[in-house]
Structures are given as structure tokens and as C-alpha cells.
Steps between C-alpha positions, in 0.01 A plus 500: 500500500349514150440165335392446141352177362482477120284225352642419157225272372263611224225304679299694756386205712761230452762335719720811512215726607405260780859476625550877479185553705633255763832688509321834523282381791804350676685832469204688646478254788873478575593863432188712564696827496652438156369652179418211264417550134355218290541559125334236280633567151182345356310806623725775366632607162874463454592528136819338372826694495576627151872539562486867400739603783313828548519422873873566479431870443169568679475664841535236773552250216124465459363277228317683223240223455163611637358216709479381862874438536563854627270433798655158558845652491404746778408206724815313399718801582361503855525122550747373758426145390367349177318170454414366156255214454526349153390202300748319279439538124747300292754511787469879524267792562152553351456803275335707776798459733754532219350835399529621862860378527599655167345829609754514784743615228489866616672393821803403292570871460482561877732396780248259655715191445806675645331588829407269786292226339157428643387138545281327244330162498354298213218252559487262202162340429396241243359158430844344463498372144789704356803270463730804487412624849498872576865610494444755221218657705732539799778653289262743327347616828843525662641714219204736467446554873873557555482789254224650717707464818390160633692182569307180441596307810210255527339270246209299635386204289124441505497302173253213532411606855190715436179368346327666205250638753781665699514254791849446640564125484858484632762722655722691260870432455764769529744499209860620524548822308849545359583869481547571131556876528829647393728625774664759277349821369274428201 
């Protein structure tokens, strides 16, 4: 099985990086035969989508922006399972993760969302001071990953449960994920 862990934080050594490393190590220990890719978005260049729609016409619906997203997309295409670790910025995604999610736009022109959906999980990390929660983050991740052929079926709430140094202080809570995808052809 191929597993991909995307770290959406712009911070290289923050709470998200520490949790992603824990998840990575747990995968290696529990599933030693699996291929596990750890992609910290803080260490790659993913430029924002320009909405040019050139991917509609290119071969394999490739994006025309020259950055690291082409390499990331190769790993994503092979992934049987996707895990995203993200902080909460104003109830939603930080710019680094939002750029990655927006760059999944080329998948809209493929049949990925009409084939068997692969599982995805979202680990939400933060201090816990946003009174609006993280619902917009969940919806954004659910929509973008669905386009790429994934179904967000787990949201794990780590908000307020990881110290600034990356130490896990409490167990996470699993959050119900209502399926927001359309059943009809879109």
C-alpha cells in the first residue's frame, strides 16, 4: 500500500511537523511493507493556482506552472491513502495548504472523482483560540481531495492537544464527517 502524508503548515518545526513525524513513524512500525511518503509543504515550492484552465487541454491534464507540484502529483497519483496534517488559520487552511489544494484543479478534468474513491484523513492542529472552529478547513479539504479521487472519511481533532514544542498532551478526538459530495454527475 502507498500512503502519503502531507503537512500543510508553513512552519518547518511546529506542532504539525511533530505530529506528522509521529504518524510517519507509526506507519513504518505498523506497516513496514508499505511505501510511505512524507511531504512537508514548508519544504517545497507550490505556487498558487492562477485559474488559467490550461490543465483542461494539456496532456494528462498537467498543470503548466513550473514548480514542485508535478512531483507531488506523481506521489499523489500512486497513493492508496492520503493523510493531511494542517493547522487552523482563521477556521480554514494556511496559504501553503490552500495552494496545494487549489493546485488539485487539474484533477477536475479527469475521472478521478468518478472512480473508486481512496480514503483520506485530516488531522487538525492548533492552539484552540479560534471561536469559529475548523469547519471551513474540513469542507475545503473535503472538496479539493474529492476532485483528486479521495473521500475524506476521518477528521481527527488535535486542537489544544499538542504543545508548541510538539509534545502530545492529550488524545485526539474523532469528528463525524458528513459526506458533502454530490451523488449525481457534476
